[in-house]
N, C-alpha and C positions, 0 to 999 in steps of 0.2 A: 570321091571318098577322101577323107583326111586322115587316114590311118598313119600313125607314127610321124606326123608332121608337128614339130614343136614350134611354138611361138606364134605371134600374130603379125600380120603385115600392116595393118592399120591403113591400107590403101596409100602407102608411101613407098618410095625407093629405099634401098638398103642404107644409102647415105643419109637420107631424111630420117629414117628410123633410128639410126645411131645418134644423130644429133638430137633428136627428140628425147631419146633415152638419157643421154648425158645431161641435157638441160633440166629434164624433170627430176632426175636424181639429185642434182645440185640444189634445186629448189626444195625438194623434200628434206634434205639434210640441213639446209640453211634455216628453213622456217619450221621444220618438224611437223608440218601439216599443210597439205595442199588440196584444193578443190578441183576436180577434174572429172572427165568422163570415166565410166566404169571400165571400158576397154583399155584406155591408157593406164588406169591404175593397176589393172591386172598385168599390163605390159611391163611396168617398172617395179612391181612388188617383188618378184623373185630376184632381180639383180640387187635391189636394196637390201634384202635379207642376206644375200651372199656377201655383200660389202661389210655389213655389220658383223657377220660370222667371221670373216677374215680379220677384221680389226680386233674382235674378241679373242681369237686364238693367238694373235700376236701380243696380247697384253702381258702374258707371263713368259713369253719365249725369250731366247737369247737375243742380244742386240742386232746380230746380223739378220735374223728372221724378221725383227720388227722393222728394220729399214726396208727389207724386201716387200713386206706387206704394205708399208706406206707407199712404196713406188707402184705396187700393183693397183692400189686404190686410187692413187693420183692419176695413173694412166686411164682409168675408167671415168674419171671426173675432169678431164681436160687440165690436169696439173694445177688445180685450184688449191693452193696451199692452205688457205683459211678453212676451207671445208674439210680437207684431210685432217688438219689439226683438230677441228671440232669432232670429227668422227672418232679419232683415236683417243682424245683426251676427255670428252664429255659423253658422247653417245654409247660407245662400246662398254665402258665400265659400268654403265647402268644395267646392262644385260648379262653380266658375268654369271649370274645364277640362273638365268633363264635359258632353257634348252632350244628355244626357237620361237617363231611367231612374234617378230618384233614390230610388225605393222598391223594396222586395223583399217578396215574399210567400212565407213558408215554411209548407208544409202540415203540420198537426199530426194529422190524422185526424179521425174523427167524435167529436162531443160525446156523452157517456154518456147524458144525459137524453133528447135528441130526435134524435140522430144527425146534427146539423147539421155540415157540414164546417168545421173550425176552422183558422185560419191565424194567423201572426204577421206583421203588417204593420210593417215597420221602414224607416228611412232607411238608405241604403247608406253604408258607412263609407269606401269607396274602397279 
């Protein structure tokens, strides 16, 4: 039974899962749309929404909190300054009036080779 077990293992070690999460989050925020399997999309959807919420809350905060929020996001994205800048300057201001639900999953059907359910995970345009 999987009672009270949070998260998916994706048949990987914890280090591989962490690396996969960081890489896919960077790709999502860089391209604002990625094509992946449904399991991986569900795996990164929650951290992506948390990052956007963190950036959104820091938007009107005092400067010290803004710096702290940028450092927290940078730590989750391998200190990639370009993507952190894009999140705080372009992506988060888009969602200031939105209470949540910043991502959308569009089902594409099974992949031909192994029949894995494929989806497009994208940031909502409003």
